C-alpha positions as CSV (number, residue, x, y, z in Angstrom):
1,X,8.7,57.3,-108.5
2,X,10.7,58.2,-105.3
3,X,9.1,60.1,-102.5
4,X,10.4,61.9,-99.4
5,X,11.7,59.6,-96.8
6,X,9.2,57.6,-94.9
7,X,10.1,59.0,-91.5
8,X,9.2,62.5,-92.7
9,X,5.8,61.4,-94.0
10,X,5.1,59.4,-90.8
11,X,5.9,62.3,-88.6
12,X,3.5,64.5,-90.6
13,X,0.7,62.0,-90.1
14,X,1.3,61.6,-86.4
15,X,1.7,65.2,-85.3
16,X,0.0,68.5,-86.0
17,X,0.9,70.5,-89.1
18,X,2.3,73.3,-87.0
19,X,4.7,71.1,-85.1
20,X,5.6,69.0,-88.2
21,X,6.5,72.1,-90.2
22,X,9.5,72.6,-87.8
23,X,11.2,69.5,-89.3
24,X,10.5,70.4,-92.9
25,X,13.5,72.1,-94.4
26,X,12.9,75.8,-94.8
27,X,15.9,76.6,-97.0
28,X,17.6,75.2,-100.1
29,X,20.6,73.7,-98.3
30,X,18.5,72.0,-95.7
31,X,16.2,70.6,-98.3
32,X,19.1,69.3,-100.4
33,X,20.6,67.5,-97.5
34,X,17.3,66.0,-96.6
35,X,16.7,64.7,-100.2
36,X,20.2,63.6,-101.0
37,X,21.6,62.4,-97.6
38,X,18.6,61.4,-95.6
39,X,16.4,60.1,-98.4
40,X,19.3,58.9,-100.6
41,X,17.8,60.5,-103.8
42,X,20.4,62.1,-106.2
43,X,19.2,65.5,-107.4
44,X,20.0,64.9,-111.0
45,X,18.9,67.1,-113.9
46,X,16.5,64.5,-115.1
47,X,15.0,63.9,-111.7
48,X,14.6,67.6,-111.0
49,X,12.9,68.1,-114.4
50,X,10.5,65.2,-113.8
51,X,9.5,66.4,-110.2
52,X,9.2,70.0,-111.3
53,X,6.8,69.0,-114.1
54,X,4.6,67.3,-111.5
55,X,4.7,70.2,-109.0
56,X,3.9,72.7,-111.7
57,X,0.6,71.0,-112.6
58,X,-1.7,71.7,-109.6
59,X,-4.4,69.6,-111.3
60,X,-2.5,66.4,-110.6
61,X,-3.6,64.4,-107.5
62,X,0.0,64.1,-106.3
63,X,0.4,67.9,-106.4
64,X,-2.9,68.4,-104.7
65,X,-1.8,66.0,-101.9
66,X,1.4,67.9,-101.5
67,X,-0.4,71.2,-101.2
68,X,-2.8,69.6,-98.6
69,X,0.1,68.4,-96.5
70,X,2.6,71.2,-96.9
71,X,0.7,74.2,-98.3
72,X,1.1,76.5,-101.3
73,X,4.1,78.4,-99.8
74,X,6.1,75.3,-99.4
75,X,5.1,74.2,-102.9
76,X,6.5,77.5,-104.2
77,X,9.8,76.8,-102.3
78,X,10.0,73.3,-103.7
79,X,9.5,74.5,-107.3
80,X,12.1,77.2,-106.8
81,X,14.6,74.7,-105.4
82,X,14.0,72.3,-108.3
83,X,14.6,75.1,-110.7
84,X,17.8,76.0,-108.9
85,X,19.0,72.3,-109.3
86,X,18.1,72.4,-113.0
87,X,20.1,75.7,-113.5
88,X,23.1,74.4,-111.5
89,X,23.1,71.0,-113.4
90,X,22.8,72.7,-116.8
91,X,25.7,75.0,-116.0
92,X,27.8,71.9,-115.0
93,X,27.0,70.3,-118.3
94,X,28.4,73.3,-120.2
95,X,31.9,72.8,-118.8
């Protein structure tokens, strides 16, 4: 399973949540660049579906850790952004 880039996680551990939130992408385009370019993770349909399944189940330890680090609002953003990737990739497959 691939995670966010190590530098982002390390930064979150070293600095306060308030300061760290400033480096966390706050919009879809910024997030997509972070994941694909900085972390080198292709946002494929399969990957997006797998990650969304994890983030939609708040009983999972991984999702609980995500919420503890980033909060419920950012979790909502991430789920919305994965849904957008899924929609866009499914549209591409039709053509």
